[in-house]
C-alpha positions in Angstrom: -2.5 -22.5 20.9 -1.6 -20.5 23.9 -1.2 -16.7 23.9 2.4 -15.7 23.9 3.8 -13.3 26.4 4.2 -9.6 25.4 8.0 -9.8 25.6 8.1 -12.6 23.1 5.3 -11.5 20.8 5.3 -9.7 17.5 2.8 -6.9 17.9 0.3 -6.6 15.1 -2.3 -3.9 14.6 -5.5 -4.3 12.6 -7.2 -1.4 10.8 -10.5 -2.8 9.3 -14.0 -1.3 9.3 -15.9 -4.6 9.1 -16.3 -5.6 12.8 -16.5 -9.3 12.3 -13.3 -9.3 10.1 -11.5 -7.1 12.5 -12.4 -9.2 15.6 -11.6 -12.4 13.7 -8.1 -11.1 12.7 -7.5 -10.0 16.3 -8.6 -13.4 17.6 -6.4 -15.2 15.1 -3.4 -13.1 16.0 -3.9 -13.4 19.7 -4.2 -17.2 19.5 -1.2 -17.8 17.4 2.1 -18.4 19.3 4.5 -15.5 19.0 2.0 -12.8 18.1 -0.2 -10.3 20.0 -2.8 -7.8 18.8 -3.4 -4.9 21.1 -4.4 -2.4 18.5 -7.6 -2.9 16.5 -9.4 0.0 14.9 -12.4 0.6 12.6 -10.9 3.6 10.8 -7.6 5.2 9.9 -8.5 8.2 12.0 -8.9 6.1 15.1 -5.7 4.2 14.3 -3.6 7.4 13.9 -4.9 8.6 17.2 -4.2 5.4 19.2 -1.5 3.3 17.5 1.3 5.5 18.9 0.8 4.0 22.4 3.2 1.0 22.3 3.2 0.8 18.5 2.9 -2.7 16.9 5.7 -4.0 14.6 3.2 -4.7 11.8 0.0 -3.0 10.9 -2.6 -4.7 8.6 -4.6 -2.0 6.7 -7.8 -2.4 4.7 -8.0 -0.1 1.7 -11.8 0.5 1.5 -12.1 2.3 4.9 -14.6 5.0 5.7 -13.2 8.5 5.7 -9.4 8.3 5.1 -8.7 5.3 3.0 -6.0 2.8 3.7 -3.5 4.0 1.0 -3.8 7.7 1.9 -3.6 6.8 5.6 -0.5 4.7 5.0 1.6 7.7 4.1 0.6 9.5 7.3 1.1 6.3 9.4 4.6 5.9 8.0 5.5 9.6 8.6 4.4 9.4 12.3 5.4 5.9 13.2 8.3 4.8 10.9 8.9 1.7 13.1 5.5 0.2 12.1 5.6 -1.9 8.9 2.3 -1.3 7.0 0.8 -4.1 5.0 -2.4 -3.9 2.9 -4.9 -6.7 3.6 -7.7 -6.3 1.1 -10.1 -7.9 -1.4 -8.8 -5.6 -4.2 -6.3 -6.9 -6.6 -6.4 -4.4 -9.5 -3.2 -2.9 -10.9 -4.0 0.7 -9.8 -4.5 -0.1 -6.1 -1.6 -2.5 -6.0 0.8 0.1 -7.5 -0.5 3.0 -5.4 -0.1 1.0 -2.2 3.4 -0.3 -3.0 4.6 3.1 -4.2 3.1 4.7 -1.0 5.4 2.5 1.0 3.5 -0.7 1.9 5.7 -3.6 2.9 3.3 -6.1 1.6 0.0 -6.5 -0.3 -2.1 -9.5 0.9 -5.5 -10.7 -0.1 -8.1 -11.5 2.5 -8.8 -14.9 1.1 -5.3 -16.3 1.9 -5.2 -19.2 4.4 -4.7 -18.1 8.0 -1.5 -20.0 8.4 0.0 -18.3 5.4 -1.2 -14.9 6.6 0.6 -15.4 9.9 3.7 -16.6 8.2 3.7 -13.5 6.0 3.3 -11.2 9.0 6.4 -12.9 10.6 8.4 -12.4 7.4 7.4 -8.7 7.3 8.3 -8.3 11.0 11.7 -9.7 10.2 12.3 -7.1 7.5 10.9 -8.9 4.5 8.3 -7.8 1.9 5.5 -10.1 0.8 2.6 -10.3 -1.7 -0.1 -12.8 -2.3 0.8 -14.9 -5.3 -2.0 -13.4 -7.4 -0.7 -9.9 -6.6 2.9 -10.8 -7.4 1.9 -12.2 -10.8 0.1 -9.0 -11.6 3.1 -6.8 -10.7 5.4 -9.0 -12.7 3.0 -8.9 -15.7 2.7 -5.1 -15.4 6.4 -4.6 -15.7 6.7 -7.1 -18.5 4.1 -5.4 -20.7 5.5 -2.0 -20.0 7.5 -0.9 -23.2 11.3 -1.2 -22.7 12.3 2.1 -24.3 15.4 3.9 -23.4 14.9 6.5 -20.7 16.9 9.1 -22.6 14.4 9.0 -25.5 11.6 10.3 -23.4 11.2 13.9 -22.5 8.7 14.7 -19.8 7.8 18.2 -18.8 8.5 19.3 -15.2 4.8 19.2 -14.5 4.4 15.7 -15.9 7.4 14.6 -13.8 5.9 16.1 -10.7 2.6 14.4 -11.4 4.2 11.0 -11.8 6.0 11.5 -8.6 2.8 12.2 -6.8 1.3 9.0 -8.2 4.2 7.0 -6.8 3.4 8.5 -3.4 -0.1 7.1 -3.7 -2.1 10.1 -4.8 -5.1 9.9 -7.1 -6.1 12.4 -9.7 -8.1 14.6 -7.3 -5.4 14.8 -4.6 -2.6 15.2 -7.1 -4.5 18.2 -8.6 -4.8 19.8 -5.2 -1.1 19.3 -4.5 -0.1 20.9 -7.9 -2.8 23.6 -7.6 -4.4 22.7 -10.9 -7.7 21.3 -12.0 -8.6 17.6 -12.5 -9.1 18.4 -16.2 -5.5 19.6 -16.4 -4.3 16.4 -14.6 -6.2 14.4 -17.3 -4.5 16.5 -20.0 -1.1 15.8 -18.6 -1.9 12.1 -18.2 -2.8 11.8 -21.9 0.5 13.4 -22.8 2.4 11.1 -20.5 0.6 8.0 -22.0 1.5 9.2 -25.5 5.1 9.8 -24.7 5.6 6.5 -22.8 3.5 4.5 -25.1 1.3 3.1 -22.2 -2.4 3.0 -21.6 -2.9 3.3 -17.9 -1.6 5.2 -14.9 -0.1 2.0 -13.4 1.8 1.3 -16.6 3.1 4.9 -16.7 4.4 4.6 -13.1 6.0 1.2 -13.8 7.7 2.6 -16.9 8.9 5.7 -15.0 10.3 3.6 -12.1 12.0 1.1 -14.5 13.8 3.9 -16.4 14.6 6.3 -13.7 12.3 9.1 -15.0 11.2 10.0 -11.5 
């Protein structure tokens, strides 16, 4: 396949700390008609410094990056470069990471084991304004919403602090960073979480976020 011209190409950035994976993705993108990769970085810090020069349409982000991780970096990337559509490309498919990434604003959540042709198709869909997930991820999201209790929102009374905490989780924060934002200890965050779980009749942070989003609690 010949490399497309820059005018015709969909620009794709790659943020991946594993060199072989990063170079392999860049090679795949640059040798697929209609795509070009001019931004490839080994960390979020490098990406945030350089991606603003002719920003790509889509950015593929790993989660387990050294320093600033992909989910935390996603929020900064979106605030600085809103025209870039961020997509998680990772090996992780647990509920917590999926929900934090999607709530932080990811346009897609793809697994690294997906076939190259499907990956490029997904990138095109995102560039055209769509949102995509690997099938396994989509099934986990659907299952998470299904198993979240369908209680009426009016029957739940969260405290202002509990509501603020849930909002931070929808933005991609973890317990430690949420504690810093609220000016409280991690122990206090855990206390509020236990209260939230009891009130919403859930057992995990992801289920709590799913319930809150379903019922307009945040």
